[in-house]
C-alpha positions in Angstrom: 191.4 148.4 -39.1 193.7 151.2 -40.4 196.8 151.6 -38.4 198.2 154.8 -36.9 201.0 154.8 -39.5 198.5 154.4 -42.3 196.5 157.3 -41.0 199.6 159.5 -41.2 200.0 158.6 -44.8 196.6 160.1 -45.7 196.6 163.3 -47.6 196.8 166.1 -45.0 193.8 168.4 -45.0 194.3 172.0 -46.3 193.8 174.2 -43.3 194.1 178.0 -43.1 194.9 179.2 -39.6 194.1 182.6 -38.1 196.8 185.3 -37.9 194.9 187.6 -35.5 192.5 187.2 -32.5 189.4 188.0 -34.7 190.4 185.5 -37.3 188.8 182.2 -38.4 190.0 178.6 -39.0 189.2 177.3 -42.5 189.2 173.7 -43.9 189.2 173.1 -47.7 186.3 170.8 -48.4 186.8 170.4 -52.1 187.9 166.8 -51.6 184.7 165.8 -49.8 182.8 165.4 -53.1 180.0 163.2 -51.9 179.2 165.1 -48.7 176.1 167.3 -48.4 176.7 171.0 -47.6 174.3 170.8 -44.7 176.5 168.1 -43.0 179.6 170.2 -42.8 180.2 171.3 -39.2 181.7 170.2 -35.9 182.4 166.6 -37.2 184.6 168.0 -40.0 186.3 170.8 -38.2 186.7 171.6 -34.5 189.0 173.7 -32.4 190.2 173.1 -28.8 192.3 174.9 -26.2 195.2 172.7 -25.6 195.2 171.1 -22.1 198.1 171.5 -19.8 199.6 168.7 -17.8 199.1 164.9 -18.3 195.5 164.8 -17.0 194.2 168.1 -18.5 191.6 167.4 -21.2 191.5 169.8 -24.2 188.5 172.2 -24.0 186.3 172.6 -27.1 185.9 176.1 -28.5 182.3 177.1 -29.3 181.5 178.9 -32.5 179.7 179.0 -35.8 180.4 176.9 -39.0 179.7 178.3 -42.4 180.5 177.2 -45.9 182.2 179.8 -48.1 183.2 178.6 -51.5 185.5 175.6 -51.1 186.1 176.2 -47.4 184.4 175.2 -44.2 184.9 178.3 -42.0 184.9 178.2 -38.2 184.3 181.5 -36.4 184.6 181.3 -32.6 182.0 183.1 -30.4 184.9 185.0 -28.7 188.2 186.1 -30.3 191.3 183.8 -29.9 193.5 184.8 -27.1 197.1 185.8 -27.8 199.7 183.3 -26.6 197.0 180.6 -26.0 197.8 177.2 -27.7 194.9 175.9 -29.7 194.5 172.5 -31.5 192.6 172.1 -34.8 190.9 168.7 -35.4 190.2 168.3 -39.1 188.7 165.3 -40.9 190.6 163.4 -43.6 188.8 163.5 -46.9 189.8 159.9 -47.7 189.2 158.2 -44.4 185.8 158.2 -42.6 187.3 157.8 -39.1 190.6 159.6 -39.5 191.5 163.1 -38.3 194.5 165.4 -38.6 195.6 167.5 -35.6 197.4 170.8 -35.8 198.3 173.3 -33.1 198.7 177.0 -33.4 199.0 180.3 -31.5 197.8 183.8 -32.4 200.6 186.2 -31.5 202.4 186.3 -28.3 200.8 186.4 -24.8 200.6 189.9 -23.5 201.7 190.8 -20.0 198.8 190.8 -17.6 198.1 193.8 -15.4 197.8 193.3 -11.6 194.2 192.8 -10.4 192.8 195.8 -8.6 189.8 198.1 -8.3 190.3 201.2 -10.4 187.1 203.3 -9.7 183.8 203.1 -7.9 180.9 205.3 -9.0 179.1 207.4 -7.8 182.5 208.8 -6.7 181.2 211.2 -4.0 181.1 210.6 -0.3 177.5 211.8 0.1 174.9 209.7 -1.7 171.1 209.8 -1.6 169.0 207.4 0.5 167.4 205.9 -2.7 170.7 205.2 -4.5 170.0 202.6 -7.2 173.4 201.3 -8.3 177.1 201.3 -8.0 179.5 200.8 -10.9 182.8 199.1 -10.0 185.7 199.2 -12.4 188.5 196.7 -12.3 192.0 196.7 -14.0 191.6 193.2 -15.3 188.5 191.0 -16.2 187.1 189.4 -13.0 185.7 186.0 -12.4 181.9 186.1 -12.8 179.2 184.7 -10.5 181.1 185.6 -7.4 180.2 189.3 -6.7 177.7 188.5 -3.9 180.5 186.6 -2.1 183.0 189.4 -2.3 181.0 192.6 -2.0 179.4 193.7 1.2 177.4 196.7 2.6 178.4 197.5 6.1 176.9 200.1 8.5 178.7 202.2 11.1 178.3 199.5 13.7 179.8 196.8 11.5 176.6 195.1 10.6 176.4 193.4 7.2 173.3 193.7 5.0 173.3 190.6 3.0 170.0 191.4 1.2 170.9 194.9 0.0 171.8 194.0 -3.6 169.9 192.2 -6.3 171.2 188.7 -7.1 171.1 187.7 -10.8 171.8 184.4 -12.5 173.9 186.4 -14.8 175.7 189.4 -13.1 175.7 192.8 -14.9 179.1 192.9 -16.4 180.5 195.0 -19.3 181.6 192.9 -22.4 185.2 193.2 -21.4 184.5 191.9 -17.8 186.0 195.0 -16.2 182.9 196.8 -15.1 180.3 195.5 -12.7 176.9 197.1 -12.2 175.9 196.5 -8.7 172.1 197.1 -8.3 170.4 197.7 -5.0 167.2 195.7 -4.6 164.5 198.1 -5.9 162.1 196.4 -3.4 164.2 198.0 -0.6 164.0 201.4 -2.3 160.3 201.7 -3.3 158.1 202.8 -0.4 155.1 200.6 0.4 156.6 197.5 -1.3 156.5 194.3 0.8 160.3 194.0 0.8 160.7 197.6 2.0 158.1 197.1 4.7 159.7 193.9 5.9 163.4 194.8 5.8 163.3 198.6 5.5 165.5 200.6 3.2 169.1 199.4 2.6 170.3 202.9 3.2 169.0 205.4 5.8 169.4 209.1 5.7 171.9 210.4 8.2 173.8 207.1 8.6 177.3 206.1 7.5 178.1 203.0 5.4 181.0 201.2 3.7 181.0 199.3 0.5 183.6 196.6 1.0 185.2 194.6 -1.9 187.1 191.6 -0.7 190.8 191.3 -1.6 190.3 187.5 -2.0 188.3 188.0 -5.2 190.2 186.6 -8.2 190.3 187.8 -11.8 190.1 185.5 -14.8 193.9 184.9 -14.6 193.7 183.7 -11.0 195.1 186.9 -9.5 193.6 188.1 -6.2 192.8 191.7 -5.6 195.0 191.2 -2.6 193.7 194.0 -0.4 190.1 195.0 0.6 188.8 198.1 -1.2 186.5 200.2 0.9 184.3 203.1 -0.2 182.9 205.1 2.8 179.9 207.3 2.3 177.2 209.2 4.2 173.5 209.0 3.2 171.6 212.2 2.4 168.0 213.0 1.5 166.5 210.8 -1.2 165.9 212.1 -4.7 162.1 212.3 -5.0 161.8 215.1 -7.6 162.3 215.2 -11.4 165.4 216.8 -12.8 164.4 220.3 -13.7 166.0 220.8 -17.1 164.9 224.4 -17.4 166.9 225.3 -14.2 170.2 223.7 -15.3 173.1 226.1 -15.1 175.0 226.2 -18.4 178.4 227.8 -18.8 179.0 228.6 -22.4 182.4 228.4 -24.1 183.9 231.3 -26.1 183.7 231.3 -29.9 186.8 230.3 -31.9 188.0 228.3 -28.9 188.0 224.7 -27.8 186.5 225.7 -24.5 184.5 223.3 -22.3 180.7 223.5 -22.2 179.6 222.8 -18.6 176.1 221.8 -17.4 175.5 222.0 -13.6 172.8 219.6 -12.3 171.1 219.8 -8.8 172.0 216.2 -8.1 174.3 213.3 -9.0 173.9 212.0 -12.5 174.4 208.4 -13.6 177.8 208.8 -15.3 177.5 205.7 -17.4 174.6 207.2 -19.4 176.1 210.6 -20.1 178.1 209.7 -23.3 175.1 208.0 -25.0 172.2 210.3 -23.9 173.4 213.9 -24.4 174.5 215.5 -27.6 175.0 218.9 -29.1 173.7 220.1 -32.5 174.5 223.3 -34.4 172.0 225.4 -36.4 172.3 223.0 -39.3 171.3 220.0 -37.1 174.8 218.7 -37.3 176.1 216.8 -34.2 179.1 218.6 -32.6 182.0 216.2 -32.4 183.6 215.7 -29.0 183.1 213.7 -25.7 181.5 214.1 -22.4 183.0 213.8 -18.9 181.7 214.3 -15.4 183.1 216.3 -12.5 182.2 217.6 -9.0 181.1 214.1 -8.0 179.0 213.7 -11.1 176.9 216.7 -10.5 178.5 218.5 -13.4 178.6 217.3 -17.0 181.2 218.8 -19.4 181.5 218.6 -23.1 185.0 218.8 -24.6 184.8 219.6 -28.4 187.1 218.1 -31.0 187.1 221.4 -33.0 186.7 225.1 -32.1 183.2 226.5 -31.5 181.8 228.7 -34.1 179.4 231.6 -33.4 175.8 230.6 -33.6 172.9 228.9 -31.8 173.3 225.3 -30.5 171.0 222.7 -29.0 171.7 220.5 -26.0 169.6 217.4 -26.6 169.0 215.1 -23.7 167.5 211.7 -24.1 164.6 211.4 -21.7 166.1 208.2 -20.4 169.0 210.0 -18.8 168.9 209.1 -15.1 170.2 210.4 -11.8 171.8 207.9 -9.5 168.4 207.0 -7.9 167.0 205.8 -11.3 164.8 208.8 -12.0 164.8 209.8 -15.6 163.4 212.9 -17.3 160.0 211.4 -17.6 159.5 209.1 -14.6 160.5 208.7 -11.0 161.6 205.2 -9.9 159.5 205.4 -6.8 156.4 207.3 -7.8 152.7 207.4 -7.0 150.1 206.5 -9.7 149.4 209.4 -12.0 152.6 211.3 -11.2 154.3 210.7 -14.6 156.0 213.9 -15.7 155.6 213.6 -19.5 156.2 211.1 -22.3 158.7 213.0 -24.5 161.7 211.3 -25.9 164.0 214.3 -25.9 164.5 217.4 -23.9 166.2 220.4 -25.6 168.0 223.4 -24.2 169.3 226.2 -26.4 172.4 228.3 -26.0 174.3 230.9 -28.1 177.9 231.6 -28.6 
């Protein structure tokens, strides 16, 4: 049996450590002359988050191993976190059971913002009876799998509706963990569906409700939101009609200016879809550079150009999947009768001149 001191005398593996969060850990495998390329993987190179305290076991980092030239490269599924201490476990080339251990950090830990709710969309205080979803934005990434415990729909009498929202095995979070899409159960929205007949709609026209987010909810750093966040709203008539694109009010900007182009809708538009589903092209089919924003409680969509407008004719191109907040897009209604499909076009175009 080889002693601990003898192991330390082994030739240390050549390891290249990452210098940035998106980096990789690399092990020189030139000395493993008799090993098959297919065998190189976790047994030769692995990375752990260093445990804290006497009884805290290091946690293995998951990722992908590839062989690039003379190096075995480990790419983690998620970037390394600044200030976190990691440990590399690398196999000795001249000892079958020996490993070298080396710790590293990638940059300094950044200050963490306080946990809080930043925005809730739709932002207005009057929402349609067949509202499909809320978007909740947080300052820091939140702990996942706990939304149903910390978010409640409460009516004017203080009654909780614990079956208003869909429950998923994997909640609908943005990649950075800061935006939650909270979906109403479509079975409560669609008329004639068994869930709707049994429980009724989650929202009723003419009634008042509160969306309450518990202050006990923690972010991934263990910080609580601390205070309850409440959105109060009244319920108005359901959206049962298509968006009439030909009736949209368009306010044109002036030529040779960076004026805002405004599009007024007759209803609340799903703000999260605006950036990706509306664009402007000039006479040469070139996309106009700029960005979209919403105003007037998401009933108005505005385009802010990067460069001044030139005289000419422009197209406003809307992807037919653009939705209002009830889930109705330009082709289909979420709650529709058989045979009432509007059309099957992919894009809707409106023209305007400057």
